[in-house]
C-alpha positions as CSV (number, residue, x, y, z in Angstrom):
1,M,131.0,111.9,109.0
2,K,127.9,109.9,110.0
3,P,126.8,106.4,108.8
4,V,124.5,106.5,105.8
5,L,121.3,104.5,105.9
6,Y,119.9,103.5,102.5
7,D,116.2,103.4,103.3
8,Y,112.7,103.3,101.9
9,T,110.3,104.7,104.4
10,A,107.3,102.6,103.4
11,A,109.1,99.2,103.6
12,P,109.3,97.1,106.7
13,S,112.9,95.9,106.6
14,P,114.5,99.4,106.7
15,R,112.0,100.4,109.4
16,R,113.6,97.7,111.6
17,A,117.0,99.4,111.2
18,R,115.5,102.9,111.8
19,I,114.0,101.7,115.1
20,L,117.2,100.1,116.2
21,L,119.3,103.2,115.4
22,A,116.8,105.4,117.2
23,E,116.8,103.2,120.3
24,K,120.6,103.3,120.3
25,G,120.7,107.1,119.7
26,I,123.0,106.6,116.7
27,E,122.9,109.6,114.4
28,H,123.0,108.8,110.7
29,E,122.2,110.3,107.3
30,N,119.3,108.9,105.4
31,V,119.1,108.2,101.6
32,Q,115.8,107.1,100.1
33,V,115.9,104.3,97.6
34,D,112.5,104.3,95.8
35,L,111.5,100.7,95.6
36,A,108.2,101.6,93.9
37,R,110.2,103.0,91.0
38,G,112.7,100.2,91.0
39,E,115.7,102.3,92.1
40,Q,117.0,99.3,94.0
41,L,117.6,97.6,90.7
42,S,119.7,100.5,89.3
43,D,123.3,100.1,88.4
44,D,124.2,102.8,90.9
45,Y,122.5,101.0,93.8
46,K,123.9,97.6,92.8
47,K,127.3,99.1,93.5
48,I,126.1,99.8,97.1
49,N,124.2,96.5,97.5
50,P,124.4,93.9,94.8
51,A,121.5,92.1,96.4
52,C,119.3,95.1,95.5
53,T,117.6,95.3,98.9
54,V,117.2,97.8,101.7
55,P,118.3,98.6,104.3
56,A,122.0,99.0,103.7
57,L,124.2,100.9,106.2
58,K,127.4,102.5,104.9
59,L,129.8,103.0,107.8
60,E,132.4,105.7,108.2
61,S,135.1,103.2,107.1
62,G,133.3,102.6,103.8
63,T,132.1,99.2,104.8
64,I,128.5,98.5,103.9
65,L,126.2,96.3,106.0
66,T,123.3,94.9,104.1
67,E,121.4,92.8,106.7
68,N,119.4,93.9,109.8
69,L,121.2,91.4,112.0
70,G,124.6,92.7,110.9
71,I,123.5,96.3,111.5
72,A,122.3,95.3,115.0
73,A,125.6,93.6,115.8
74,W,127.5,96.6,114.7
75,A,125.3,99.0,116.6
76,E,125.5,96.9,119.8
77,A,129.3,96.9,119.6
78,V,129.8,100.6,119.0
79,K,127.1,101.7,121.5
80,P,126.4,98.9,124.1
81,E,123.8,100.9,125.9
82,P,121.0,100.3,125.9
83,P,121.6,96.6,125.3
84,L,119.3,95.3,122.6
85,L,120.9,91.9,122.1
86,G,120.9,90.8,125.8
87,T,123.7,91.1,128.4
88,T,124.3,87.6,129.5
89,P,125.1,84.5,127.4
90,E,121.6,83.2,128.1
91,E,119.9,86.4,127.2
92,K,121.9,86.7,123.9
93,G,120.8,83.2,123.0
94,L,117.2,84.0,123.7
95,V,117.2,87.3,121.8
96,L,118.8,85.9,118.7
97,G,116.7,82.7,118.8
98,W,113.4,84.6,119.0
99,N,114.6,87.1,116.4
100,A,115.3,84.2,114.0
101,R,111.9,82.6,114.8
102,I,110.0,85.8,114.2
103,E,111.7,86.2,110.8
104,F,111.0,82.6,109.8
105,E,107.5,82.2,111.2
106,G,106.3,85.8,110.8
107,F,108.1,87.8,108.1
108,M,108.5,84.9,105.7
109,P,104.7,84.0,105.6
110,I,103.8,87.7,105.1
111,A,106.2,87.8,102.2
112,E,104.8,84.6,100.8
113,V,101.3,86.1,100.7
114,L,102.3,89.5,99.5
115,R,104.8,88.6,96.8
116,N,102.7,85.7,95.4
117,T,99.4,87.7,95.2
118,S,100.3,91.3,94.5
119,K,99.7,92.3,90.8
120,G,102.5,94.8,91.2
121,M,104.9,92.0,92.1
122,A,104.2,89.8,89.1
123,D,107.5,88.0,88.2
124,R,109.0,89.6,91.4
125,A,108.1,86.8,93.8
126,L,111.5,87.3,95.6
127,P,113.5,90.4,96.2
128,G,116.8,90.8,94.5
129,P,118.1,91.1,90.9
130,V,116.5,88.0,89.5
131,N,112.9,87.9,88.3
132,L,110.9,84.9,89.6
133,A,107.3,83.9,88.9
134,Q,104.6,84.0,91.6
135,I,103.4,80.7,93.1
136,P,99.8,81.1,94.4
137,E,100.1,78.0,96.6
138,L,102.8,79.7,98.6
139,A,100.4,82.5,99.4
140,E,97.8,80.0,100.7
141,R,100.5,78.4,102.9
142,G,101.7,81.8,104.1
143,A,98.2,82.8,105.3
144,V,98.0,79.6,107.4
145,R,101.4,80.1,108.9
146,L,100.7,83.7,109.8
147,T,97.6,82.8,111.8
148,R,99.7,80.3,113.7
149,F,102.4,82.9,114.3
150,F,100.0,85.2,116.1
151,D,99.0,82.4,118.4
152,V,102.6,81.6,119.2
153,L,103.4,85.3,120.1
154,N,100.3,85.6,122.2
155,E,101.2,82.5,124.2
156,R,104.8,83.7,124.7
157,L,103.6,87.1,126.0
158,K,101.3,85.7,128.7
159,G,102.6,87.3,131.9
160,R,105.5,89.0,130.0
161,N,106.1,92.6,128.9
162,Y,108.7,91.6,126.2
163,I,109.2,88.7,123.9
164,A,112.7,87.3,124.4
165,I,113.9,88.6,127.8
166,D,112.8,90.9,130.6
167,G,113.8,94.0,128.7
168,Y,113.1,95.5,125.3
169,S,115.3,93.8,122.7
170,L,115.9,93.3,119.0
171,A,113.2,90.5,119.1
172,D,110.6,93.1,120.1
173,I,111.7,95.4,117.2
174,T,111.4,92.6,114.7
175,A,108.1,91.5,116.0
176,L,106.6,95.0,116.1
177,V,107.5,95.6,112.5
178,C,106.3,92.1,111.6
179,V,102.8,92.6,113.2
180,D,102.4,96.0,111.5
181,F,103.6,94.5,108.2
182,A,101.0,91.8,108.4
183,K,98.3,94.5,107.8
184,W,99.6,94.7,104.3
185,V,98.1,91.2,103.7
186,K,95.0,91.9,105.8
187,H,96.1,89.9,108.9
188,E,95.9,91.4,112.4
189,P,95.8,90.0,115.9
190,K,92.3,88.7,116.8
191,P,90.3,89.8,119.9
192,E,91.5,86.6,121.7
193,H,95.1,87.7,121.2
194,E,94.9,89.9,124.3
195,D,98.5,89.6,125.4
196,L,99.8,90.2,121.9
197,K,97.7,93.3,121.6
198,R,98.7,94.6,125.0
199,W,102.4,94.2,124.1
200,H,101.9,95.7,120.7
201,A,100.3,98.8,122.2
202,A,103.1,99.3,124.6
203,V,106.0,98.9,122.1
204,S,104.2,101.0,119.5
205,A,104.1,103.9,122.1
206,R,107.9,104.0,122.3
207,P,109.3,107.1,120.5
208,S,111.5,104.8,118.3
209,A,108.5,103.2,116.8
210,R,107.8,106.4,114.9
211,A,111.3,106.5,113.4
C-alpha cells in the first residue's frame, strides 16, 4: 500500500509536495480534489482534512499529514537520501529558516493579492471552511511586499547556486513554486534580477519540477 496524496494539479501548495516526493523517489497514489468545484469543502474531504486544504498525505498507517513542512519531515525521515532538509545542524537551521522566510515574504503576499482581488474568491479571502470578506488594502500591501521579495532572493543568490545551503533543498522547492505562483498575480522577476532568473532556470530544468 502506497501513501495517498490528495492533490489539485493547478494549485501551488500541492505542487510543493509533488516536487518533494519526486526528488525523494517516494511512490504514491494521487487523488485529485477539485478546488474549482469546491470539493475541498465537501463533507467527505473534511473527514480527511478538516482545514479543507491540499495537499494532504495519507500514510500507510492511516495518519494524515496536512502541511508541506510535515510532509517534508516525514519524507526526510523515511528516505534520508537525497537530503532536502540539510545534513548538519547548521544546514538544517538554514533550510528551515529560509523556507519559513519564503513562505512569509513570498507566498503570503501572493495570497494577499490573489485572494483579495479575484472575483472568483469573493468572500473566500482565506482558505478553509470559514468564508471571509476580501480586503482590497491587503492586495496593495501584498504587491509591495512581493516586489521586495524578488529583490531579497536575487541578493541571496549572488554567487550561489541554491538558496539556503550549497545543495538543492526544501527552500529551493518552496521558492521555485513561489516564483511560478507569482505569475498568477502578474509578478515576475525583472531583467535586473539576473541571479534569481539564473537560479530559476536551473531548478526549473530538474525533472521533479514537472511533477
